[in-house]
Residue frames relative to the residue before (quaternion, step in Angstrom):
aa qw qx qy qz dx dy dz
M 1.0000 0.0000 0.0000 0.0000 0.00 0.00 0.00
A 0.4753 -0.7276 0.4696 0.1556 3.52 -1.49 -0.24
V 0.2631 -0.6692 0.6720 0.1771 3.52 -1.20 0.52
H 0.0644 -0.7919 0.6071 -0.0145 3.56 -0.86 1.27
F 0.1722 -0.7318 0.6485 0.1195 3.57 -1.32 0.48
Y 0.0662 0.7404 -0.6670 0.0512 3.55 -0.93 0.92
N 0.1703 -0.7360 0.6188 0.2153 3.52 -1.50 -0.04
Q 0.1818 -0.7735 0.6060 0.0390 3.41 -1.28 0.59
E 0.8416 -0.0572 -0.0517 0.5345 3.56 -0.71 1.20
T 0.6700 0.3106 -0.2901 0.6087 3.66 1.14 0.88
D 0.4269 -0.6694 0.5537 0.2512 3.48 -1.24 0.38
F 0.4553 0.7349 -0.4032 0.3001 3.57 1.37 -0.17
L 0.1703 0.6929 -0.6965 0.0756 3.61 -1.12 0.81
P 0.4861 -0.6727 0.4594 0.3165 3.57 -0.91 0.75
K 0.4654 -0.6482 0.5302 0.2866 3.51 -1.27 0.72
G 0.7874 0.3367 -0.2239 0.4654 3.56 -1.12 0.63
R 0.1752 0.8408 -0.4854 0.1635 3.57 1.22 0.69
V 0.6036 0.5196 -0.3964 0.4567 3.64 0.94 -0.44
K 0.6255 0.5070 -0.3062 0.5078 3.63 0.96 -0.92
I 0.7057 0.4821 -0.2985 0.4247 3.52 0.66 -0.99
N 0.6053 0.5505 -0.3254 0.4739 3.68 1.17 -0.72
Q 0.6543 0.5110 -0.3231 0.4544 3.47 1.00 -0.92
W 0.6651 0.5306 -0.3101 0.4242 3.46 0.83 -1.22
V 0.6343 0.5311 -0.3217 0.4606 3.67 0.85 -1.01
R 0.6812 0.4919 -0.2882 0.4593 3.59 0.71 -0.98
E 0.6431 0.4967 -0.3234 0.4849 3.66 0.95 -0.85
T 0.6731 0.4762 -0.3485 0.4457 3.61 0.80 -0.94
I 0.6279 0.5176 -0.3729 0.4458 3.72 0.80 -0.74
H 0.7043 0.4346 -0.3055 0.4709 3.55 0.75 -0.98
N 0.5817 0.5603 -0.3677 0.4610 3.73 1.06 -0.62
E 0.7132 0.4423 -0.2662 0.4743 3.61 1.05 -0.70
G 0.5612 -0.6762 0.3177 0.3561 3.52 1.40 0.20
Y 0.5245 0.5816 -0.3797 0.4924 3.48 1.36 0.65
R 0.3724 -0.6815 0.5626 0.2836 3.57 -1.49 0.05
V 0.4932 -0.6618 0.4708 0.3116 3.58 -1.01 0.50
G 0.2145 -0.7318 0.6444 0.0572 3.44 -0.89 1.09
E 0.6775 -0.3785 0.3414 0.5303 3.60 -0.91 -1.05
V 0.0164 -0.7797 0.6249 -0.0362 3.36 -0.72 1.22
T 0.0070 -0.8131 0.5821 0.0018 3.63 -0.61 0.91
Y 0.2051 -0.7385 0.6368 0.0841 3.53 -1.10 1.01
I 0.0207 -0.7768 0.6294 0.0023 3.55 -0.80 1.03
F 0.2347 -0.7673 0.5934 0.0627 3.42 -0.77 1.26
C 0.0276 0.8504 -0.5173 0.0921 3.63 -0.31 1.24
S 0.6737 -0.5051 0.3769 0.3860 3.42 -1.42 0.21
S 0.6260 -0.5535 0.3768 0.3996 3.58 -1.05 0.36
E 0.6104 0.5688 -0.3077 0.4573 3.50 1.20 -0.88
S 0.6934 0.4564 -0.2822 0.4809 3.57 0.78 -0.92
H 0.6314 0.5374 -0.3037 0.4693 3.59 1.01 -0.77
L 0.6463 0.4991 -0.2954 0.4959 3.54 1.03 -0.84
E 0.6417 0.4873 -0.3396 0.4853 3.63 0.94 -0.75
M 0.6176 0.5089 -0.3529 0.4848 3.71 0.96 -0.75
N 0.6591 0.5187 -0.3201 0.4406 3.67 0.95 -0.73
R 0.6201 0.5463 -0.3156 0.4663 3.46 1.09 -0.70
Q 0.7577 0.4447 -0.1979 0.4347 3.42 0.79 -1.43
Y 0.8260 0.3120 -0.1212 0.4535 3.61 0.73 -0.98
V 0.7901 0.2739 -0.1681 0.5219 3.64 1.15 -0.55
G 0.4812 -0.7221 0.4115 0.2786 3.58 1.17 -0.11
H 0.4843 0.6258 -0.4135 0.4505 3.48 1.41 0.40
D 0.1375 -0.7551 0.6342 0.0928 3.69 -0.97 0.79
Y 0.6177 0.4674 -0.3757 0.5088 3.52 0.70 1.13
F 0.6109 -0.5723 0.4108 0.3614 3.64 -1.34 0.53
T 0.0410 0.7582 -0.6507 -0.0038 3.47 -1.16 0.62
D 0.5378 -0.6827 0.3844 0.3115 3.60 -1.07 0.43
I 0.8105 0.0929 -0.0377 0.5771 3.60 1.19 -0.45
I 0.0922 -0.7486 0.6563 0.0189 3.26 -1.35 0.69
T 0.0759 -0.8512 0.5181 0.0364 3.59 -0.49 1.10
F 0.1698 -0.7789 0.5988 0.0776 3.56 -0.92 1.01
D 0.2435 -0.8221 0.5119 0.0534 3.50 -0.21 1.45
Y 0.0260 0.7796 -0.6248 0.0327 3.62 -0.76 1.11
C 0.2910 0.8198 -0.4483 0.2055 3.64 1.32 0.47
D 0.2133 -0.7061 0.6598 0.1433 3.43 -1.45 0.45
L 0.0030 0.8577 -0.5139 -0.0135 3.60 0.67 1.05
E 0.7349 0.4374 -0.2470 0.4557 3.61 0.95 -0.85
G 0.6869 0.4798 -0.3169 0.4444 3.53 0.92 -0.59
R 0.8364 0.0711 0.0221 0.5431 3.47 0.41 -1.41
G 0.4287 -0.7196 0.4574 0.2987 3.61 1.21 -0.19
V 0.4459 0.7081 -0.4188 0.3526 3.51 1.15 0.88
V 0.2750 -0.7764 0.5529 0.1260 3.46 -0.76 1.10
S 0.1610 0.7807 -0.5822 0.1598 3.65 -0.59 1.19
G 0.3162 0.7384 -0.5598 0.2035 3.60 -1.05 0.73
D 0.3596 -0.6404 0.6218 0.2720 3.44 -1.56 0.01
I 0.1227 -0.7525 0.6467 -0.0237 3.47 -1.01 1.13
F 0.1823 -0.7652 0.6174 -0.0003 3.49 -0.57 1.46
I 0.0496 -0.7899 0.6110 -0.0190 3.61 -0.72 1.05
D 0.2637 -0.7048 0.6442 0.1368 3.57 -1.06 0.91
P 0.2242 -0.8033 0.5259 0.1671 3.71 -0.05 1.20
F 0.6224 0.5345 -0.3843 0.4234 3.73 0.94 -0.46
T 0.6393 0.5148 -0.3188 0.4740 3.50 1.05 -0.77
V 0.5834 0.5648 -0.3309 0.4808 3.66 1.15 -0.85
E 0.6750 0.5000 -0.2933 0.4565 3.60 0.91 -1.05
D 0.6545 0.5184 -0.3101 0.4547 3.52 1.03 -0.93
N 0.6748 0.4981 -0.2894 0.4612 3.58 0.96 -0.78
S 0.6257 0.5267 -0.3487 0.4578 3.56 1.10 -0.59
R 0.5977 0.5357 -0.3369 0.4923 3.58 1.21 -0.66
I 0.6338 0.5526 -0.2609 0.4742 3.59 0.90 -1.08
L 0.7557 0.3840 -0.1942 0.4937 3.66 0.67 -1.05
G 0.3822 -0.6930 0.5253 0.3126 3.58 1.12 -0.60
T 0.4992 0.6386 -0.4759 0.3414 3.58 0.98 0.64
D 0.5787 -0.5302 0.4586 0.4168 3.56 -1.28 0.13
P 0.4989 -0.7023 0.4044 0.3071 3.61 -0.74 1.12
T 0.6186 0.5306 -0.3662 0.4491 3.64 1.05 -0.54
E 0.6763 0.4604 -0.3076 0.4858 3.62 0.81 -0.75
E 0.5551 0.5669 -0.3692 0.4839 3.71 1.10 -0.63
L 0.7062 0.4160 -0.3047 0.4852 3.61 0.75 -1.00
H 0.6071 0.5330 -0.3795 0.4510 3.68 0.89 -0.58
R 0.6200 0.5359 -0.3219 0.4741 3.58 1.04 -0.92
V 0.6739 0.4817 -0.3146 0.4636 3.64 0.77 -0.86
I 0.6115 0.5471 -0.3430 0.4572 3.61 0.99 -0.99
I 0.7092 0.4489 -0.2552 0.4800 3.62 0.58 -1.08
H 0.5643 0.5883 -0.3661 0.4488 3.71 1.07 -0.69
G 0.6755 0.4956 -0.3111 0.4487 3.54 0.76 -0.92
I 0.6516 0.5239 -0.2976 0.4609 3.55 0.99 -1.04
L 0.6451 0.5171 -0.3255 0.4588 3.69 0.98 -0.85
H 0.5999 0.5506 -0.3472 0.4651 3.46 1.10 -0.70
L 0.6599 0.5135 -0.2857 0.4683 3.56 1.00 -0.99
C 0.7007 0.4346 -0.2712 0.4966 3.60 1.08 -0.63
G 0.7273 -0.4890 0.2559 0.4080 3.65 1.14 0.42
Y 0.5704 0.5808 -0.4309 0.3893 3.60 1.08 -0.24
K 0.2310 -0.7232 0.6425 0.1037 3.55 -1.29 0.89
D 0.1677 -0.8077 0.5555 0.1040 3.41 -1.39 0.20
K 0.3528 0.8034 -0.4168 0.2372 3.47 1.38 0.52
S 0.6977 0.3668 -0.2043 0.5805 3.57 1.22 -0.72
D 0.6942 -0.4465 0.3941 0.4042 3.45 -1.41 0.29
E 0.6894 0.5105 -0.2506 0.4487 3.51 0.83 -1.17
E 0.6658 0.5010 -0.2775 0.4783 3.59 0.99 -0.87
A 0.6789 0.4968 -0.2931 0.4543 3.55 1.02 -0.96
A 0.6383 0.5181 -0.3365 0.4592 3.59 1.13 -0.62
Q 0.6452 0.5006 -0.3157 0.4832 3.54 1.13 -0.70
M 0.5847 0.5396 -0.3593 0.4877 3.62 1.13 -0.57
R 0.7006 0.4737 -0.3010 0.4407 3.56 0.62 -0.99
S 0.6043 0.5390 -0.3513 0.4700 3.57 1.04 -0.81
K 0.6885 0.4606 -0.3070 0.4686 3.62 0.84 -0.93
E 0.6129 0.5740 -0.3390 0.4243 3.59 0.99 -0.65
D 0.6318 0.5220 -0.2718 0.5044 3.48 1.15 -1.10
F 0.6383 0.5246 -0.3407 0.4487 3.59 0.89 -0.94
Y 0.7700 0.4221 -0.2271 0.4211 3.51 0.63 -0.99
L 0.5176 0.6174 -0.3686 0.4638 3.54 1.37 -0.52
Q 0.6338 0.5483 -0.2876 0.4637 3.53 1.04 -1.01
R 0.7350 0.4189 -0.2288 0.4816 3.65 1.08 -0.76
F 0.4553 0.6574 -0.5318 0.2786 3.69 1.06 0.19
P 0.5566 -0.6550 0.4290 0.2777 3.50 -0.92 1.06
R 0.2284 -0.7812 0.5685 0.1195 3.70 -0.63 1.17
């Protein structure tokens, strides 16, 4: 199956998509699953905010929204649409004092980890998610 990259209401697409594709696929396999159809859509802050309002119930900007279409129990297939607001990612990197590319990669893998079944609502879940993000960021192909 495949990992796709699109943009919507922005010209942004991440650099190094071949490496990102490989990294995402390896992460899914490392988590014990198979790659289905994973689509990254990089969109404007305005359209991302509207999706937040409509589907998540948040009336504020976020960097990622993940729509999960996985069949983890049946066939072990990871599939979903991952909407990323690259402008909020960039703002967050400035606020956090992180490298913008690394922050983007963190968000990219964060979406995959959600599709692999990880949650981040409780403090314990968020700590586990952050640990997994750090683990996979270290494995990004250089």
